N, C-alpha and C positions, 0 to 999 in steps of 0.2 A: 719577422723580417720587415723592416721599414723602407728600405731603399734597395732597388736592384739595378744592375747594369745590363745593357743589351748591345750586342755587336753582330755584324755580318762579316764573314771572313772567307777568303779563298775566291773561287770563281763565282760570279753572280748567277742567280737562277730565278726564273719566273716564279712569283709567289713569295719571294723574300719580303717585299713590301707589305703584302697581306699578312705575313707572319709578324712583322714588326708591329703592325696595327693591332693584331690580336694580343700580343704580349703587353703593349702599352695600355690598352683599354681594360684588359683583364686585371692587370696590376692596380690600376686606378680604382677599379670596382672593389678590390679587396683592401683599399686604403693604403697602398704602397706608392712610393715615389719611383720614377724611372729616369735613369740617365742613359742617353744613347751615346755609344762610343763610335766616333766616326773613323773610317778607314781601318776597321778591324783591329787586330792586335797592335798594329802600328799606332792606333789612336791612344792605346794605353801607354805606349812608350812616349808619345808626344803630348799626352794629357789633353786630347781633343774630345771633351765630353760635354754634352749639352742636355739640359733638363727637357723632358718630353711630357707634354700635356695631351688632353683629349684632341685638341685641334691640331696638334703637331702631326697627327697621322690621318687627318681628313683627306679624302679624295685620293688615296694611294692604293686602295685595294686592287684596282684595275691596272696599275702601272707595273711594267717590268723593271728590271734592275733592282737597286737597293737605295733607299733614301739616305741611309747611313754611309753609303759608299763602301768600298772594300779594297783590300790590298794584301799582297803577300808580305810576310814579316819574318825574315830570317833571324832577326834578333830574338824572337820568341823561342828559338831553338837553343839559346844560350842561357846559362844560369843567371847571368847578369840581367838579361832581358826579362826573364821570368820574375826576378825580384823587383825589377822596375814596374812590371805590370801589377804585381801585388801591392806595391807601394802606392801606386795611383789609385787602386781600388780603396785602399785604406784611407787615403787622403780625402776622397770624396764620400767617405762613409758608406760605401756600397757593401751590402751584406751578402748578396748573391749575384750570379751572372748567368745570363742566357746567351748562348753562342749559336748562331745560325750559320751552318757551313757543312763542309764535307769531312772526309777522313782526316786531312791535315789539321783542320780547325778543331776537330774533336780531340786530336792528340794534344793540342795546346790546352784545351779545357781539362783533359785528363791530368796534365801536369799541375794545373792550378788546384784541382780537386785533391789529387793524391799526395802531392808534395807539400802544398802550402795550405791545405784545408779550406779553400774557397768553395762554398757550395755553388756548383755549376750544373746547368742543365743544357744539353745539346739538342738542337733541332736540325734534322738532316736536310740541308739545303744544297743540292747538287743535281745537275741534270743527268749525270752519268748513271745514277741508280746503282752505285757500286758499294753500298753498305749492306752487309748480309743480314743484319738483325731486323731490318724493316723491309716489308714487301715493296714499298715505293718511297722514293725520296722526293722532297719538294722541288718542283721544276721539271721533273722527268716527263710527266704527261704532256706538258706544254711543248717541250722540246721535240718529243716524238710527233706531235701533231703539226709542228712547224715543218719537220722533215717530210711528213706525209703529204702536206699540201704541195711542197716543191716537187716531190717525186711524182705526184699525180700530174703536174704540169709537164714534167719531163717526159712522162709516158706518152702524152699527146703528140709532142713533136718527134719523139723517137719512132713512134708508130708511123707517122707521116713519111719519114725518111728511111724506114726499115733499118734502124740503127740499134746499137747496144749502148746503153747509158750506164756508166760507172759513177755511182754517187758516193762521195765520201762524207761520212757523218762523224760526229765526235765520239770519243771513247778510246782512251789510250790503253787501258788495261781491262776494261769491261765492255762487252759487246752488246749490252742491252738496248741502246738506242738503235743500233743497226738491226738487231733481232726483231724488236717490236715494230719499228717503222717498215722494215722489209716485209714482214708477214702482213701487216695492215694494208700495205700498198700493192700486194700481189707480186712482189719482186720474185724473180726466178732463182736468184742466188744471193746469199748473205755471206759475207766474209768477216769473221770476228777473230780477236786475239786468242780466244780459247780453243780454236780448232785450226789445225795446220792447213795452209792453203794447198789445194791439189788442182793444179791448172788443167790437167787431163780430164779430171772429173767435171770441171767447169765447162770445158769445151763440149764434152759429151752431153751435158744438160742443155747447153745452148742449141746444139744440133738437134737434139730430140724435140725441143720446144718449137724450133723452126719447122721440123718435119710434121709437127702436129698442127701447123697452120698459123703460128704466131709470127708477127711481122716486126717485133721489137723485143728487147730484153732489158730488164733492170737488174743491175748488180749493186747491192749496197755494201760498202766497205767501211769498216771502222778505222779511224785514223791510226789506231795503234798497230795495225797490220802494215799499211803503206798508204801513200797518197793516191788519190784518184788518178792523177797523171801517171804515176809509176805503174799502177795496175793496168790502166788502159794501154800503156805502151807494151807491157808484157803480153797482154791479150791480143793486141793488134798484130804482134809478130807471129801469132800462131793461128789466126783466123782471117778469112777473107771478108768478114762483115765489117762495116764501118763502126768504129767505136769512138764515143765522146765522153770525156771526163767532166765531172762537175763537183766542186767542193762547196758544200753548203756553208761551212765556216761558222763564224760567231753569231750569225743571225739566229742560230739555235738557242742562244742564251737570252735573247731579248724577246720583247713582245708581251702583250697582255696575257696574264696567266689564265689557263683554262678553268672551268668550273671545278674539276677534280683537284687542281692545285690550290684554288682558293679555299676549298673545303678543308683540305689537309692543313693549310696554313692556319685557319681559324682553330682547328682542333689541336694541332701541335702547339700553337702559341698559348692557348688557354691551359692545356695540360702542363706545360712548362711552368707557368705561373702558379698553378695550383700546387705543384710539387714544392716549389720554393716557399710558398705560403705556409705549408705544413712542415717546414724545416727540413725538407728532403733535398739533398744535392747529390752531386756525383752520378747523375743519371743522364740518359738520352731518351728522347721520346721517338716513337715510330708507329707504324701500322702493321698489324699482322692478322690475317684472316678477317679483315674489315673491322678490327677492334684497335683503338688507340692504346698503345702500350708504353711502358717505360722499362729501361734495363740499366744495369750497372754500366757506367761508361767504360770502365776498364775491360769488362767482358765484351762489350760491343765493338770496341776498336780492335780487339784481338781476333775477332771472327773473320775468317777468310771468305770472300765472296764466292758463291757457287754459281756456275753457269747452268742455265735451264736447258739441258740436253734434250729433254722430251719436247720442249717447245721448238727447238731447232729441228728435230726429226719431223715435227708437224709440217714445217716449211718444206722439207724434202718430199713429203707425201703429196702436198696440195699444190705445189708450184710446178706445173708441167707446161 
């Protein structure tokens, strides 16, 4: 394999730039050329490709966002758009493709691999941690730490005023950001899409914590359940405590990646290039039990994300 393409697609995630750097420099090490596709799959439709050299990725390992930019591309869902993407790859002499993104991005990569025979490797870049085949996705650790920092600050002011803070974090279908940031911050309650909301149980837990001497409460709510404002209003209607909503929002996507995400980026990027170098495509890379793995892309995207109920029960036991 002499020339590979590289794109970032879907929502941006901290560590994407570090992964771009790892892919480019690993490919050059093995004597391959690299073309960066700007704006994700849309860049294949519009033929926005740029050659990337060693210096193209200098000083980006610490930067959030993605140097190649990203965009949603509905055209990639159509056969016409898919053929256009393949035509662009052929025009630029690209032998294989690395796609950094989430579930939707992988489905595009799956089509290129399965239907058109383009050797493609997927790197899981999404803060939601919503891919079952890998223990962690790129950007998740940084996003959780961003939420943790904000929740810690909210705890200070909520304690001062003896209030309840309802904190909305990202996660439409997967509650991992809420689960991990809630446990790490000592939140009393976590509300996730995987478990039905029980307002009576929440009030009971709040009253019990107050009776135990707590002067504030933190409730972390995943956006897929409802907004912080909606939840706070429902809660305020059934309690005499003062309730304040906070939506952390897109700040979760930005910022310098954590050490954990930089390490994953380096390992994922290098693994992706090694697979292509050996003529292996149609795979995704990930981490399982602290080992870097690869798996068939079709199998990976068909796996349903499982919620960690045991971890959720841990919160129930230790948050009093």
